[in-house]
C-alpha positions, 0 to 999 in steps of 0.5 A: 500500500501507499506506493504510488499516487497520481494527482491530476488537474483538469483539462480545461484551462479554467481547471488547470490547477492542482490541489496543493493541500492534497499534493502536500498531504500525499507526499507525507504518505506515499513513496511516490507522488506523481503529477503530470504538468503543463506550463499551467501547473508548472506556473502554479507549483513555482508560485506556491513553493518557489523555484529552489524548494520546487527543485528540492522536492523533485531532486529529493523524489518527494514529487515526481513531475512529468512535463507534458506538452499534450492536452485533450481538446474537443473540435467542431467542424460544421455539424461534426464533433471530435475529441483528441490529443493535441500538442503545443507548438514547441520543438523540445521541452527545453524550448518550452521551459525557456519560453515559460521562464521568459514570460516572467523574466526577459533575460536570456541568461536567466531563461537558459539557466532555468531551462537547463536546471529543470530539463535535467530533473523534470521527466518528460511524458508523451502519450503514444500515437495510438492513444487517439485510436483507443479514444475513438473506440470510446466515442463509438461505444454507444453504451458508454457514450449514452451513460456519459451523456446521462451523467452530464445531463444530470449534473448540468441540467438537473430538471431534465426529465427521463435522463435514464432513457437517453441514447446517443450514437456517434457515426464516424466521418473520415477526415485528413487528420482526425476522426469527426462524428455526427452525434445524435440521439433522442435528446430534446435539444430545444428543451436543453437549450432553454435550460442552458439559457436559464442556467446562465451558460454561454452559447448553446447546448453541444456535445463538446463538453461530453466528449471532453469528459470522455477524453479526459477520463480515458487519458487519466485512466490510461496514465494511471494504469501505465504508472501502476498508481492510484489516482486523485482526479478532477472531481468534476467527472467523478461519476464518469470515472466510476463508469469506467470501473478503473481499479486505480479510481476504486482504490484511491477512494478507500485510501483517502478514507483510510488517511482521513480516518487515521488523521481523525483518530490520531490528530483530530485537533490539528490541521493536516500538513497540506492544509497548514501549508496552504494556510501559511502556518509553515514555510516551504522550507519547513515543509520540505524539512518535515517531509524529509525528516527521519520520522516521515521517511520511516513512516512511509517505509512502514506504510508501504509494508501494510497489506492491501486493504488493512487500515493504518490505525489498526496496523499502528496498534499491531506494531505497538502490540507485537513488541510489547504485548505484555505491557499494561498500557498496550493491553489498555489500547486494545479497546481503541484498536478494536474501534479502529478496525471496526470490531466495536461501533464508535459511539459518543464519549467513548470515542472522545476518550479514545482520541484523548488517550491516543493524543499522547502515545505515552506508552509508545515512548518506552519502546526501543527504536522507532515506532509509527506513532513517533510520526504522529507525535513529531510531525502531525501534532506540531503546535503550529498545526493546532486548529 
Protein backbone atom coordinates (compact mmCIF):
# COMPACT_ATOMS: atom_id res chain seq x y z
CA UNK A 1 0.00 0.00 0.00
CA UNK A 2 0.90 3.67 -0.35
CA UNK A 3 3.41 3.05 -3.10
CA UNK A 4 2.42 5.42 -5.94
CA UNK A 5 -0.24 8.04 -6.43
CA UNK A 6 -1.02 10.18 -9.46
CA UNK A 7 -2.65 13.58 -8.83
CA UNK A 8 -4.31 15.13 -11.87
CA UNK A 9 -5.68 18.54 -12.69
CA UNK A 10 -8.49 19.13 -15.16
CA UNK A 11 -8.06 19.50 -18.92
CA UNK A 12 -9.94 22.77 -19.35
CA UNK A 13 -7.86 25.95 -18.98
CA UNK A 14 -10.04 27.06 -16.05
CA UNK A 15 -9.27 23.78 -14.25
CA UNK A 16 -5.54 23.56 -14.94
CA UNK A 17 -4.54 23.71 -11.31
CA UNK A 18 -3.62 21.17 -8.66
CA UNK A 19 -4.96 20.91 -5.12
CA UNK A 20 -1.79 21.93 -3.26
CA UNK A 21 -3.13 20.67 0.08
CA UNK A 22 -3.70 17.22 -1.46
CA UNK A 23 -0.29 17.20 -3.14
CA UNK A 24 1.45 18.08 0.14
CA UNK A 25 -0.52 15.61 2.26
CA UNK A 26 0.10 12.75 -0.16
CA UNK A 27 3.85 13.48 -0.11
CA UNK A 28 3.78 12.57 3.59
CA UNK A 29 2.04 9.23 2.97
CA UNK A 30 3.09 7.87 -0.42
CA UNK A 31 6.55 6.76 -1.53
CA UNK A 32 5.98 8.31 -4.95
CA UNK A 33 3.70 11.26 -5.73
CA UNK A 34 3.33 11.82 -9.48
CA UNK A 35 1.93 14.92 -11.17
CA UNK A 36 1.62 15.49 -14.92
CA UNK A 37 2.12 19.18 -15.61
CA UNK A 38 1.89 21.65 -18.45
CA UNK A 39 3.01 25.26 -18.22
CA UNK A 40 -0.20 26.00 -16.28
CA UNK A 41 0.54 23.64 -13.38
CA UNK A 42 4.26 24.48 -13.56
CA UNK A 43 3.44 28.14 -13.00
CA UNK A 44 1.25 27.23 -10.03
CA UNK A 45 3.86 24.98 -8.39
CA UNK A 46 6.61 27.58 -8.77
CA UNK A 47 4.35 30.30 -7.36
CA UNK A 48 3.46 28.16 -4.33
CA UNK A 49 6.82 26.58 -3.48
CA UNK A 50 9.35 28.90 -5.11
CA UNK A 51 11.98 27.72 -7.58
CA UNK A 52 14.51 26.32 -5.09
CA UNK A 53 12.01 24.38 -2.94
CA UNK A 54 10.25 23.03 -6.03
CA UNK A 55 13.65 21.87 -7.29
CA UNK A 56 14.40 20.26 -3.92
CA UNK A 57 11.05 18.44 -3.87
CA UNK A 58 11.89 16.94 -7.26
CA UNK A 59 15.53 16.04 -6.55
CA UNK A 60 14.59 14.51 -3.17
CA UNK A 61 11.96 12.47 -5.05
CA UNK A 62 9.15 13.71 -2.83
CA UNK A 63 7.46 14.91 -6.02
CA UNK A 64 7.84 13.29 -9.43
CA UNK A 65 6.79 15.87 -12.01
CA UNK A 66 6.17 14.75 -15.60
CA UNK A 67 6.29 17.66 -18.03
CA UNK A 68 3.78 17.07 -20.83
CA UNK A 69 3.19 19.24 -23.90
CA UNK A 70 -0.04 17.46 -24.91
CA UNK A 71 -3.62 18.09 -23.88
CA UNK A 72 -7.12 16.81 -24.57
CA UNK A 73 -9.27 19.04 -26.73
CA UNK A 74 -12.65 18.98 -28.46
CA UNK A 75 -13.07 20.12 -32.06
CA UNK A 76 -16.04 21.07 -34.20
CA UNK A 77 -16.31 21.03 -37.98
CA UNK A 78 -19.71 22.21 -39.15
CA UNK A 79 -22.18 19.83 -37.52
CA UNK A 80 -19.48 17.28 -36.75
CA UNK A 81 -17.70 16.87 -33.39
CA UNK A 82 -14.48 15.22 -32.31
CA UNK A 83 -12.11 14.87 -29.38
CA UNK A 84 -8.42 14.09 -29.44
CA UNK A 85 -4.92 14.71 -28.22
CA UNK A 86 -3.28 17.97 -29.23
CA UNK A 87 0.31 19.10 -28.81
CA UNK A 88 1.75 22.55 -28.08
CA UNK A 89 3.93 24.08 -30.74
CA UNK A 90 7.34 23.52 -29.11
CA UNK A 91 10.23 21.69 -30.74
CA UNK A 92 11.57 20.43 -27.40
CA UNK A 93 10.92 20.55 -23.66
CA UNK A 94 13.98 22.79 -23.29
CA UNK A 95 12.30 25.31 -25.56
CA UNK A 96 9.06 25.01 -23.59
CA UNK A 97 10.90 25.70 -20.31
CA UNK A 98 12.90 28.56 -21.83
CA UNK A 99 9.81 30.30 -23.19
CA UNK A 100 7.88 29.64 -20.00
CA UNK A 101 10.52 31.44 -17.91
CA UNK A 102 10.80 34.22 -20.47
CA UNK A 103 7.19 35.19 -19.76
CA UNK A 104 8.20 36.41 -16.29
CA UNK A 105 11.89 37.28 -16.78
CA UNK A 106 13.07 38.60 -20.14
CA UNK A 107 16.73 37.75 -19.54
CA UNK A 108 18.38 35.26 -21.89
CA UNK A 109 20.94 34.00 -19.35
CA UNK A 110 18.30 33.54 -16.63
CA UNK A 111 15.89 31.88 -19.07
CA UNK A 112 18.60 29.44 -20.19
CA UNK A 113 19.71 28.76 -16.62
CA UNK A 114 16.14 27.90 -15.63
CA UNK A 115 15.60 25.67 -18.68
CA UNK A 116 18.92 23.86 -18.16
CA UNK A 117 18.26 23.37 -14.45
CA UNK A 118 14.79 21.86 -14.76
CA UNK A 119 15.24 19.97 -18.01
CA UNK A 120 17.68 17.75 -16.09
CA UNK A 121 15.27 16.86 -13.29
CA UNK A 122 11.77 17.01 -14.80
CA UNK A 123 10.76 13.80 -16.52
CA UNK A 124 9.18 14.14 -19.95
CA UNK A 125 5.93 12.44 -20.80
CA UNK A 126 4.13 11.97 -24.09
CA UNK A 127 1.16 9.78 -24.80
CA UNK A 128 1.68 7.19 -27.54
CA UNK A 129 0.36 7.94 -31.02
CA UNK A 130 -2.11 5.08 -30.74
CA UNK A 131 -3.97 6.76 -27.87
CA UNK A 132 -6.32 8.62 -30.22
CA UNK A 133 -7.43 5.32 -31.77
CA UNK A 134 -8.40 3.92 -28.37
CA UNK A 135 -10.18 7.17 -27.56
CA UNK A 136 -12.20 6.96 -30.79
CA UNK A 137 -13.32 3.47 -29.74
CA UNK A 138 -14.75 5.03 -26.59
CA UNK A 139 -16.67 7.60 -28.63
CA UNK A 140 -18.02 4.84 -30.86
CA UNK A 141 -19.09 2.78 -27.83
CA UNK A 142 -22.79 3.62 -27.89
CA UNK A 143 -23.50 2.33 -24.39
CA UNK A 144 -20.59 4.24 -22.79
CA UNK A 145 -21.36 7.46 -24.71
CA UNK A 146 -25.01 7.28 -23.66
CA UNK A 147 -24.12 6.75 -19.98
CA UNK A 148 -21.60 9.61 -20.00
CA UNK A 149 -24.27 11.83 -21.55
CA UNK A 150 -26.71 10.80 -18.82
CA UNK A 151 -24.16 11.75 -16.14
CA UNK A 152 -23.51 15.09 -17.86
CA UNK A 153 -27.21 15.95 -18.19
CA UNK A 154 -27.91 15.06 -14.55
CA UNK A 155 -25.07 17.29 -13.40
CA UNK A 156 -25.67 20.35 -15.56
CA UNK A 157 -29.39 20.12 -16.37
CA UNK A 158 -30.93 18.55 -13.23
CA UNK A 159 -34.50 19.42 -14.25
CA UNK A 160 -34.30 17.42 -17.46
CA UNK A 161 -36.81 14.53 -17.30
CA UNK A 162 -36.28 10.84 -18.13
CA UNK A 163 -32.48 11.02 -18.12
CA UNK A 164 -32.22 7.25 -17.88
CA UNK A 165 -33.86 6.92 -21.31
CA UNK A 166 -31.14 8.91 -23.11
CA UNK A 167 -29.48 7.08 -26.00
CA UNK A 168 -26.68 8.66 -28.04
CA UNK A 169 -24.78 7.39 -31.07
CA UNK A 170 -21.69 8.75 -32.84
CA UNK A 171 -21.32 7.99 -36.55
CA UNK A 172 -17.73 8.50 -37.81
CA UNK A 173 -16.88 10.68 -40.77
CA UNK A 174 -13.47 10.48 -42.46
CA UNK A 175 -11.04 13.37 -42.08
CA UNK A 176 -7.46 14.04 -43.13
CA UNK A 177 -6.09 14.50 -39.60
CA UNK A 178 -8.66 13.22 -37.06
CA UNK A 179 -11.98 11.41 -36.96
CA UNK A 180 -15.09 13.58 -36.70
CA UNK A 181 -18.52 12.30 -35.69
CA UNK A 182 -22.12 13.06 -36.43
CA UNK A 183 -23.61 12.70 -32.96
CA UNK A 184 -27.32 12.26 -32.46
CA UNK A 185 -29.91 10.52 -30.35
CA UNK A 186 -33.12 11.14 -28.50
CA UNK A 187 -32.11 14.27 -26.56
CA UNK A 188 -34.71 17.03 -26.55
CA UNK A 189 -32.31 19.69 -27.82
CA UNK A 190 -34.76 22.63 -27.73
CA UNK A 191 -35.57 21.88 -24.08
CA UNK A 192 -31.86 21.62 -23.24
CA UNK A 193 -31.12 24.92 -24.97
CA UNK A 194 -33.83 26.61 -22.92
CA UNK A 195 -32.34 25.19 -19.70
CA UNK A 196 -28.90 26.17 -20.96
CA UNK A 197 -30.02 29.79 -21.21
CA UNK A 198 -31.88 29.72 -17.87
CA UNK A 199 -28.77 28.36 -16.11
CA UNK A 200 -26.69 31.24 -17.44
CA UNK A 201 -24.42 29.11 -19.62
CA UNK A 202 -22.92 30.80 -22.66
CA UNK A 203 -23.72 29.70 -26.21
CA UNK A 204 -25.98 26.72 -26.82
CA UNK A 205 -26.02 23.09 -25.76
CA UNK A 206 -23.39 21.00 -27.53
CA UNK A 207 -21.63 17.66 -27.32
CA UNK A 208 -18.10 19.07 -26.93
CA UNK A 209 -18.12 19.01 -23.10
CA UNK A 210 -19.44 15.44 -23.11
CA UNK A 211 -16.61 14.42 -25.43
CA UNK A 212 -14.13 16.24 -23.18
CA UNK A 213 -15.39 14.25 -20.19
CA UNK A 214 -14.95 11.05 -22.17
CA UNK A 215 -11.47 12.06 -23.34
CA UNK A 216 -10.16 13.33 -20.01
CA UNK A 217 -11.24 10.25 -18.08
CA UNK A 218 -9.87 7.97 -20.81
CA UNK A 219 -6.43 9.62 -20.72
CA UNK A 220 -6.26 9.73 -16.94
CA UNK A 221 -7.13 6.04 -16.56
CA UNK A 222 -4.56 5.15 -19.22
CA UNK A 223 -1.87 7.15 -17.42
CA UNK A 224 -2.68 5.66 -14.00
CA UNK A 225 -2.53 2.16 -15.47
CA UNK A 226 0.82 2.87 -17.14
CA UNK A 227 2.30 4.24 -13.90
CA UNK A 228 0.57 1.48 -11.90
CA UNK A 229 -0.55 4.17 -9.47
CA UNK A 230 -3.64 5.12 -7.54
CA UNK A 231 -5.14 8.33 -8.83
CA UNK A 232 -6.71 11.50 -7.39
CA UNK A 233 -8.73 13.08 -10.18
CA UNK A 234 -10.75 16.10 -11.16
CA UNK A 235 -13.97 15.73 -9.15
CA UNK A 236 -15.96 17.34 -11.94
CA UNK A 237 -16.13 13.99 -13.70
CA UNK A 238 -16.15 11.71 -10.65
CA UNK A 239 -19.25 9.85 -11.86
CA UNK A 240 -17.74 9.33 -15.31
CA UNK A 241 -14.62 7.78 -13.78
CA UNK A 242 -16.85 5.35 -11.90
CA UNK A 243 -18.41 4.24 -15.18
CA UNK A 244 -15.00 3.01 -16.27
CA UNK A 245 -14.68 0.79 -13.19
CA UNK A 246 -10.98 1.62 -13.08
CA UNK A 247 -9.09 -0.07 -10.26
CA UNK A 248 -6.91 3.00 -9.65
CA UNK A 249 -10.06 5.05 -9.02
CA UNK A 250 -11.74 2.48 -6.78
CA UNK A 251 -8.61 2.06 -4.66
CA UNK A 252 -7.96 5.77 -4.09
CA UNK A 253 -11.42 6.26 -2.58
CA UNK A 254 -10.58 3.64 0.05
CA UNK A 255 -7.08 5.05 0.58
CA UNK A 256 -8.27 8.63 1.15
CA UNK A 257 -10.93 7.40 3.59
CA UNK A 258 -8.21 5.46 5.42
CA UNK A 259 -5.93 8.51 5.64
CA UNK A 260 -8.81 10.73 6.80
CA UNK A 261 -9.79 8.19 9.44
CA UNK A 262 -6.19 7.81 10.63
CA UNK A 263 -5.80 11.58 10.95
CA UNK A 264 -9.14 11.89 12.73
CA UNK A 265 -8.18 9.24 15.28
CA UNK A 266 -4.62 10.42 15.90
CA UNK A 267 -4.51 14.17 15.22
CA UNK A 268 -8.10 15.34 15.13
CA UNK A 269 -7.30 18.68 16.78
CA UNK A 270 -4.67 19.50 14.16
CA UNK A 271 -4.80 20.60 10.54
CA UNK A 272 -3.17 18.28 8.02
CA UNK A 273 0.33 19.33 6.85
CA UNK A 274 -1.10 20.24 3.45
CA UNK A 275 -3.82 22.50 4.86
CA UNK A 276 -1.33 24.03 7.30
CA UNK A 277 0.96 24.88 4.40
CA UNK A 278 -1.85 26.35 2.29
CA UNK A 279 -2.94 28.44 5.29
CA UNK A 280 0.60 29.82 5.64
CA UNK A 281 1.32 28.21 9.02
CA UNK A 282 4.62 26.71 7.80
CA UNK A 283 7.11 27.89 5.20
CA UNK A 284 8.06 25.87 2.11
CA UNK A 285 11.47 25.12 3.66
CA UNK A 286 9.92 23.91 6.93
CA UNK A 287 7.58 21.74 4.89
CA UNK A 288 10.41 20.07 2.96
CA UNK A 289 12.41 19.50 6.14
CA UNK A 290 9.38 17.92 7.79
CA UNK A 291 8.53 15.52 4.96
CA UNK A 292 12.20 14.53 4.59
CA UNK A 293 12.72 14.01 8.33
CA UNK A 294 13.70 10.57 9.63
CA UNK A 295 10.24 10.09 11.15
CA UNK A 296 8.47 10.88 7.88
CA UNK A 297 10.79 8.65 5.84
CA UNK A 298 10.38 5.72 8.26
CA UNK A 299 6.63 6.27 8.39
CA UNK A 300 6.37 5.97 4.59
CA UNK A 301 8.52 2.84 4.68
CA UNK A 302 6.22 1.38 7.33
CA UNK A 303 3.10 2.31 5.32
CA UNK A 304 4.44 0.62 2.19
CA UNK A 305 4.54 -2.70 4.06
CA UNK A 306 0.92 -2.60 5.23
CA UNK A 307 -1.14 -5.32 3.48
CA UNK A 308 -3.63 -4.05 0.91
CA UNK A 309 -6.95 -3.20 2.49
CA UNK A 310 -5.72 -3.04 6.09
CA UNK A 311 -6.49 0.23 7.98
CA UNK A 312 -3.50 2.32 9.04
CA UNK A 313 -4.78 2.78 12.59
CA UNK A 314 -5.23 -0.95 13.10
CA UNK A 315 -1.70 -1.62 11.84
CA UNK A 316 -0.40 1.05 14.22
CA UNK A 317 -1.84 -0.86 17.15
CA UNK A 318 -0.32 -4.13 15.88
CA UNK A 319 3.11 -2.50 15.58
CA UNK A 320 2.91 -1.42 19.21
CA UNK A 321 1.45 -4.70 20.46
CA UNK A 322 3.91 -7.01 18.70
CA UNK A 323 6.91 -5.67 20.58
CA UNK A 324 5.28 -5.04 23.96
CA UNK A 325 2.29 -7.34 24.22
CA UNK A 326 2.69 -7.83 27.97
CA UNK A 327 2.84 -4.19 28.95
CA UNK A 328 -0.26 -2.93 30.74
CA UNK A 329 -0.56 0.19 28.56
CA UNK A 330 -0.59 -1.99 25.43
CA UNK A 331 -3.40 -4.09 26.83
CA UNK A 332 -5.21 -0.85 27.59
CA UNK A 333 -5.04 0.31 23.98
CA UNK A 334 -6.62 -2.91 22.66
CA UNK A 335 -10.06 -1.40 23.04
CA UNK A 336 -9.00 1.55 20.88
CA UNK A 337 -7.67 -0.79 18.20
CA UNK A 338 -10.98 -2.61 18.13
CA UNK A 339 -12.67 0.71 17.46
CA UNK A 340 -10.24 1.47 14.64
CA UNK A 341 -10.67 -1.87 12.94
CA UNK A 342 -14.43 -1.87 13.31
CA UNK A 343 -14.84 -4.58 15.95
CA UNK A 344 -16.66 -2.14 18.23
CA UNK A 345 -19.06 0.55 16.98
CA UNK A 346 -17.86 4.13 17.52
CA UNK A 347 -20.18 5.96 19.91
CA UNK A 348 -20.32 9.18 21.88
CA UNK A 349 -17.97 9.93 24.73
CA UNK A 350 -16.10 6.64 24.32
CA UNK A 351 -14.66 7.92 21.04
CA UNK A 352 -13.64 11.16 22.71
CA UNK A 353 -11.81 9.18 25.37
CA UNK A 354 -10.03 7.13 22.72
CA UNK A 355 -8.91 10.25 20.90
CA UNK A 356 -7.65 11.83 24.10
CA UNK A 357 -5.78 8.68 25.06
CA UNK A 358 -4.08 8.43 21.68
CA UNK A 359 -3.02 12.08 21.62
CA UNK A 360 -0.01 11.39 23.83
CA UNK A 361 1.01 7.85 22.83
CA UNK A 362 2.56 7.82 26.29
CA UNK A 363 3.26 4.10 26.40
CA UNK A 364 4.85 4.05 22.96
CA UNK A 365 7.67 6.29 24.14
CA UNK A 366 9.22 3.49 26.20
CA UNK A 367 9.75 1.24 23.18
CA UNK A 368 13.33 0.88 22.00
CA UNK A 369 13.76 2.02 18.40
CA UNK A 370 11.34 3.78 16.06
CA UNK A 371 7.56 3.35 16.12
CA UNK A 372 4.98 4.82 13.70
CA UNK A 373 3.37 6.83 16.49
CA UNK A 374 6.56 8.93 16.55
CA UNK A 375 5.45 10.30 13.19
CA UNK A 376 2.19 11.40 14.81
CA UNK A 377 3.94 12.97 17.81
CA UNK A 378 6.72 14.71 15.93
CA UNK A 379 5.13 15.54 12.59
CA UNK A 380 1.32 15.54 12.58
CA UNK A 381 0.78 17.14 16.01
CA UNK A 382 3.17 20.07 15.90
CA UNK A 383 1.96 23.12 17.78
CA UNK A 384 1.69 25.27 14.66
CA UNK A 385 -0.78 22.74 13.16
CA UNK A 386 -3.21 23.14 16.08
CA UNK A 387 -6.70 24.12 14.97
